[in-house]
C-alpha positions as CSV (number, residue, x, y, z in Angstrom):
1,M,-92.7,-43.6,96.4
2,D,-92.3,-42.8,92.7
3,P,-88.7,-42.1,91.6
4,H,-89.6,-38.5,90.5
5,E,-91.3,-37.8,93.8
6,A,-88.4,-39.3,95.8
7,R,-86.0,-37.2,93.8
8,E,-88.0,-34.0,94.3
9,A,-88.2,-34.7,98.0
10,E,-84.5,-35.0,98.3
11,I,-84.0,-31.8,96.3
12,E,-86.4,-29.9,98.6
13,L,-84.4,-31.1,101.6
14,L,-81.2,-29.8,100.0
15,K,-83.0,-26.4,99.4
16,S,-83.8,-26.2,103.1
17,M,-80.2,-26.9,104.1
18,Y,-78.3,-24.7,101.6
19,T,-78.8,-21.2,100.1
20,V,-80.1,-21.6,96.5
21,G,-78.1,-19.5,94.1
22,K,-75.1,-19.3,96.4
23,E,-74.3,-22.6,97.9
24,L,-76.7,-24.7,95.8
25,I,-76.7,-23.7,92.1
26,F,-79.1,-25.5,89.7
27,H,-78.3,-25.8,86.0
28,D,-81.2,-25.8,83.6
29,Q,-82.2,-29.1,82.0
30,P,-85.0,-29.6,79.4
31,S,-88.2,-30.9,80.9
32,V,-90.6,-33.5,79.5
33,D,-94.3,-34.1,80.1
34,F,-95.0,-36.9,82.5
35,I,-98.3,-38.8,83.0
36,D,-99.4,-39.9,86.4
37,S,-101.2,-43.2,85.5
38,R,-102.3,-43.6,89.1
39,S,-104.4,-40.5,88.9
40,P,-108.1,-41.2,87.8
41,N,-107.8,-38.1,85.6
42,L,-104.4,-39.1,84.1
43,K,-102.7,-36.0,85.5
44,Y,-100.0,-34.4,83.4
45,Y,-97.1,-32.5,84.8
46,S,-93.6,-31.6,83.7
47,V,-90.4,-33.1,85.1
48,N,-86.7,-32.9,84.2
49,R,-85.2,-36.0,82.8
50,S,-82.1,-35.2,84.9
51,V,-81.4,-32.7,87.6
52,D,-77.9,-31.0,87.4
53,F,-76.6,-28.8,90.2
54,T,-73.4,-27.6,92.0
55,L,-73.1,-27.7,95.7
56,K,-70.4,-25.9,97.8
57,L,-69.7,-27.6,101.2
58,D,-68.4,-25.1,103.8
59,N,-65.7,-23.8,101.4
60,K,-64.1,-27.2,101.6
61,A,-65.3,-28.9,98.5
62,E,-67.5,-28.3,95.5
63,L,-69.8,-31.1,94.2
64,S,-71.0,-31.3,90.6
65,V,-74.1,-33.5,90.8
66,Q,-76.3,-35.0,88.2
67,L,-79.4,-37.0,89.2
68,P,-80.4,-39.0,86.2
69,D,-83.9,-39.9,85.1
70,G,-85.2,-42.8,87.3
71,Y,-83.0,-41.9,90.3
72,P,-83.5,-43.2,93.0
73,S,-84.9,-46.4,91.5
74,G,-85.9,-47.9,94.9
75,D,-84.8,-51.2,93.5
76,S,-81.6,-52.9,94.7
77,E,-81.5,-55.2,91.7
78,N,-81.6,-52.2,89.3
79,P,-80.1,-49.2,91.1
80,I,-79.6,-45.9,89.3
81,P,-76.8,-44.1,90.9
82,P,-76.2,-40.3,90.9
83,L,-73.1,-38.9,89.1
84,I,-71.0,-36.9,91.6
85,T,-67.7,-35.2,90.9
86,V,-65.8,-33.7,93.9
87,R,-63.4,-30.8,93.6
88,L,-61.5,-29.7,96.7
89,L,-61.4,-25.9,97.2
90,S,-58.5,-23.7,98.1
91,T,-59.1,-24.0,101.9
92,T,-58.5,-27.7,101.6
93,S,-55.7,-27.7,99.1
94,G,-53.3,-26.6,101.8
95,S,-54.0,-29.8,103.8
96,N,-52.5,-33.2,103.6
97,V,-55.4,-34.4,101.4
98,N,-54.4,-36.3,98.2
99,E,-57.2,-35.3,95.9
100,R,-56.9,-38.3,93.6
101,K,-57.0,-40.8,96.4
102,F,-59.7,-38.9,98.2
103,A,-61.9,-39.0,95.0
104,S,-61.2,-42.7,94.6
105,R,-62.3,-43.5,98.1
106,F,-65.4,-41.4,97.7
107,S,-66.2,-43.2,94.4
108,E,-65.9,-46.6,96.2
109,W,-68.2,-45.4,99.0
110,L,-70.7,-44.0,96.5
111,D,-70.8,-47.2,94.5
112,N,-71.6,-49.2,97.6
113,A,-74.1,-46.7,99.1
114,A,-76.0,-46.3,95.8
115,S,-76.3,-50.1,95.3
116,E,-79.6,-50.3,97.2
117,G,-81.3,-47.8,94.9
118,E,-82.1,-45.4,97.7
119,P,-81.5,-41.6,97.9
120,V,-77.9,-41.0,98.8
121,I,-77.1,-37.3,98.3
122,C,-77.5,-36.3,101.9
123,S,-75.5,-39.3,103.0
124,A,-72.8,-38.4,100.5
125,I,-72.6,-34.9,102.0
126,D,-72.3,-36.3,105.5
127,W,-69.5,-38.7,104.4
128,L,-67.5,-35.9,102.6
129,L,-67.8,-33.4,105.5
130,N,-66.8,-36.0,108.0
131,E,-63.8,-37.0,106.0
132,L,-62.7,-33.4,105.3
133,N,-63.2,-32.3,108.9
134,Q,-60.8,-35.0,110.0
135,Q,-58.0,-33.7,107.8
136,P,-55.3,-31.7,109.6
137,I,-54.4,-28.5,107.9
138,S,-50.8,-27.7,107.4
139,V,-49.7,-24.8,105.2
140,P,-46.2,-25.4,104.0
141,E,-43.7,-22.5,103.8
142,V,-42.9,-21.3,100.3
143,A,-39.2,-21.2,99.7
144,N,-39.1,-19.0,96.7
145,A,-41.1,-17.3,94.0
146,A,-40.8,-20.3,91.7
147,E,-42.5,-22.6,94.3
148,T,-45.2,-19.9,94.8
149,K,-45.9,-19.9,91.1
150,S,-46.1,-23.7,91.0
151,A,-48.5,-23.7,94.0
152,N,-50.7,-21.3,92.2
153,I,-50.8,-23.4,89.1
154,A,-51.5,-26.5,91.2
155,D,-54.6,-24.8,92.5
156,S,-55.9,-23.9,89.1
157,V,-54.9,-26.5,86.5
158,V,-56.2,-30.0,86.2
159,C,-56.3,-32.8,83.7
160,L,-59.5,-34.7,83.3
161,W,-59.6,-38.3,82.0
162,I,-63.0,-39.1,80.6
163,V,-64.0,-42.5,79.1
164,S,-67.1,-43.3,77.2
165,H,-68.5,-46.6,76.0
166,H,-68.0,-45.2,72.5
167,I,-67.7,-41.9,70.6
168,R,-69.1,-42.1,67.1
169,S,-71.8,-39.4,66.7
170,P,-70.6,-36.5,64.5
171,I,-72.6,-34.1,66.7
172,K,-70.9,-35.2,69.9
173,R,-67.5,-35.2,68.3
174,K,-68.1,-31.6,67.2
175,L,-69.3,-30.5,70.6
176,I,-66.3,-32.2,72.3
177,Q,-64.0,-30.0,70.2
178,E,-66.0,-26.8,70.1
179,W,-66.5,-26.7,73.9
180,A,-62.8,-27.4,74.6
181,V,-61.8,-24.5,72.3
182,E,-64.5,-22.2,73.9
183,L,-63.2,-23.0,77.4
184,N,-59.5,-22.7,76.3
185,L,-58.7,-26.3,77.2
186,G,-55.9,-28.4,75.7
187,G,-56.2,-32.1,75.3
188,V,-57.4,-34.8,72.9
189,S,-60.5,-36.7,71.8
190,M,-60.0,-40.3,70.6
191,P,-63.3,-41.5,68.9
192,G,-64.0,-45.2,68.8
193,R,-64.9,-47.8,71.4
194,P,-64.1,-47.0,74.0
195,G,-64.0,-43.3,73.4
196,I,-61.4,-41.2,75.3
197,V,-61.4,-37.5,76.1
198,V,-58.5,-35.9,77.9
199,A,-59.0,-32.2,78.9
200,E,-56.3,-30.0,80.5
201,G,-56.7,-26.5,81.7
202,E,-58.1,-24.1,84.4
203,A,-60.0,-26.2,87.0
204,Q,-63.2,-24.2,86.8
205,K,-63.4,-24.4,83.0
206,A,-62.4,-28.1,83.0
207,D,-65.2,-28.9,85.5
208,E,-67.6,-26.9,83.3
209,Y,-66.5,-28.9,80.3
210,W,-67.2,-32.2,82.2
211,R,-70.6,-30.9,83.3
212,R,-71.6,-30.2,79.7
213,L,-70.3,-33.5,78.4
214,R,-72.1,-35.6,80.9
215,G,-75.3,-33.8,80.2
216,L,-75.4,-35.3,76.7
217,Q,-77.0,-38.7,76.1
218,W,-74.5,-41.5,76.5
219,K,-74.7,-45.2,76.9
220,H,-72.1,-44.8,79.6
221,I,-69.6,-42.1,80.4
222,Q,-67.3,-41.7,83.4
223,L,-64.7,-39.3,84.8
224,R,-61.9,-41.8,85.6
225,D,-59.4,-39.4,87.0
226,R,-58.9,-35.7,87.8
227,E,-55.2,-34.9,88.1
228,V,-54.1,-31.7,89.9
229,F,-51.0,-30.0,88.4
230,G,-47.9,-30.4,90.5
231,T,-48.8,-33.6,92.2
232,E,-47.2,-37.0,91.7
233,S,-46.1,-37.5,88.0
234,Y,-48.1,-34.5,86.8
235,R,-45.5,-31.7,86.9
236,N,-45.5,-30.6,83.2
237,L,-48.3,-29.4,81.1
238,R,-49.0,-31.9,78.4
239,F,-51.3,-30.3,75.9
240,T,-49.9,-26.9,75.2
241,D,-50.7,-27.2,71.5
242,G,-54.4,-27.0,72.0
243,F,-57.2,-29.5,71.7
244,Q,-57.3,-32.0,68.8
245,E,-59.1,-35.1,67.6
246,V,-57.1,-38.2,66.6
247,F,-58.0,-41.6,65.3
248,L,-55.7,-44.3,66.6
249,S,-55.8,-48.1,67.2
250,H,-55.9,-49.3,70.8
251,E,-52.2,-50.2,70.5
252,S,-51.2,-46.7,69.3
253,R,-53.2,-44.7,71.9
254,F,-50.6,-45.2,74.7
255,V,-47.7,-44.4,72.3
256,W,-49.4,-41.1,71.4
257,L,-50.1,-40.3,75.1
258,H,-46.6,-41.4,76.2
259,N,-45.1,-38.9,73.8
260,R,-46.9,-36.2,75.8
261,G,-45.6,-37.4,79.2
262,I,-48.3,-39.9,80.2
263,T,-46.8,-42.7,82.3
264,S,-47.8,-46.4,82.1
265,D,-49.1,-46.1,85.7
266,Q,-51.5,-43.3,84.8
267,F,-52.7,-45.2,81.7
268,T,-53.3,-48.3,83.9
269,L,-55.1,-46.3,86.5
270,V,-57.5,-44.8,83.9
271,F,-58.0,-47.8,81.6
272,G,-57.3,-50.8,83.8
273,I,-54.7,-52.2,81.4
274,P,-50.9,-51.5,81.3
275,G,-49.6,-49.0,78.8
276,R,-46.9,-50.7,76.7
277,L,-44.7,-49.2,74.0
278,P,-43.8,-51.3,70.9
279,Q,-40.6,-53.2,71.2
280,S,-38.9,-51.1,68.5
281,A,-39.7,-47.9,70.5
282,C,-38.4,-49.5,73.7
283,D,-35.1,-50.4,72.0
284,N,-34.4,-46.9,70.8
């Protein structure tokens, strides 16, 4: 089956399973003319290069999905995986689920499942629901108003760590900053190779920011981590001075981030290399 036909068949199946406009929300993408060379009359029709939608799963999780052009490839030697970001909803946030570890496990599963080049969205939904349904729900008692406020912030504030193969385009650099300001996000853009974008703010707006960014044309871009405020080492807002663009050497990037409360462990998790301070800074 042609990749476009396979993708459309998977989308039609999703439409039969979920309510369009409520549970399944499609985001417009520009379409292009496609020529069916197998047709004796060279039939023309329009298709979207990528399909971008949001799917809510039983009020447990929200999936932001992008099906790129060529997905599913049907070729295990050249698979084209979907881009899927998972956000746990409030009904799940009271459980014992560690959102970061859960997202990491899902990413590992998805990498393996998509390696054959076959459609995987329905399988991904089954995996997520099965995992979430196995999680025991335990709503902790709130001791005081301060803890209540912290819990509310934890539900609504996240920090996204986005890494691109490179960021050089003036247009992309402008959009990265303008969209962050429009969505009232704090953070930083570090152009270069690799390019780094850190965005902190209200979860819904941060996820919209990531949806917009990944919709641009990139050689490679990935959401490496989605921290939830109040968990592990993320207990203080880091970018209260807004969103900015900085140009730094690789060695200076961790120093800049460390000054805003980023730990070496977090840097290693996102970039795969330890974050180290200059010896002079360590001696102070």
